[in-house]
N, C-alpha and C positions, 0 to 999 in steps of 0.2 A: 504494500500500500504506500509506504513512504517512498519507495523507489519510483513508483508510478507518479507520485506527486512531484518528485524532483524532475522527472523527465518532462512532465507537462509544464512545470515552471521554467525549465530550460528553454523549451520551445516558445512558450508564451512571452518570455523576455524579448525575443526578436520582434514580435508583433505588437507588443504593448504600447509603444509610443503612438502608433497609428490608431489602435483600437480605443485607447483611453482618450485620445483627442476627439475621436468621433463621438464617444459617449458624453463627454463634457459639452461638446458643441450641441448635441441633441438636447441635452438637459437645459442649456441656456435658451435654445430656440423654443422649447416648450414652457419657458417662463420659470425655471428653477423650482419645479414642484417637489414637495416633501411627501412623506408617507401619509400625512393627514390631509393633503390637498385633494379636492374633488377631481382634479384632472390627472391624478397619479396613474390611474388605470389606462387612460388614453396615452399618457406618456410611455408607460411600459410597452404598450402595443406598438407605438411609433418607434420606440427604441429598439425593440426586437427586429422589426423589418429593416430599419436603417442599418443596424449593426449586421444583420444577415447579408445585406448587399455590400456594405463596406468591408466586412471581414472576408467575404468571397473575393472581392476585388484585391484586397490586400494579400490574401492567400495566393491568388493567381500570380500577382506580381512577385511575391516572395519566391514562389515556386519557379517562375521563369528566370529569376536572377540568381537563385541559389539552389540549383538542382542537385548538386553534390551533397548538400546538407542533409538530405533525406536518408542517405545511406547510413548515417550514424544512428538515426532513429529506427530504421528498418532492422539494423543489427540488434537493437534492443527489443524488437518484437512489436513495434508500433507502425501502423500504416499511415499514409498521408491523411486519409479520411479520419482515422482515430485521433490523430494529432490536432487537426483543425477543429473537430467537434469538441474535443477536450478543451482546447484553447478558447473556443467560443463560449462554452459553458463557464469556464473559469473567469473569463472576462466579464460576463454578465453577472456572476455572483460577486466578484470583487467590486464592480461598480455599484451594485445594489447595497453592499455593505458600506461603501463610502457615502452613498446618499442617505442611508439609515443613520450613520454616525453624524452627518451634517444636519439631519433633521432634529437631532437632540438639542442643537444650539439655537 
C-alpha cells in the first residue's frame, strides 16, 4: 500500500503544477465556493469535467514529451491508464482537502 502511494506520488509530482493550477483557476472562476456554499455542488461538477479535459490534455502532452518515463512505471507493474487514473483521483482528493481546510477560515 505504501509502495503504491509512493509510486502515485512520484508520478503525480510531474503533473501537479498543471493540475493544481487548473483546479485553482476553476475555483476562482466559480467564485471561490466553500463547503457550505449553495453553489458547491455545481462547482464540483464543473471541476470534474474541466479537470477531466485538462488532465487528459496534460497527460497526452506529458506522454508525447516523455515517452521513456513510462518504462520505469511499467517495470513497477503500473500501466499508463492506472497511473493517470490514480493521479486524477489523487489530484481531486488533494484539492478537495485544500478547499475543506480553507473553508474553516
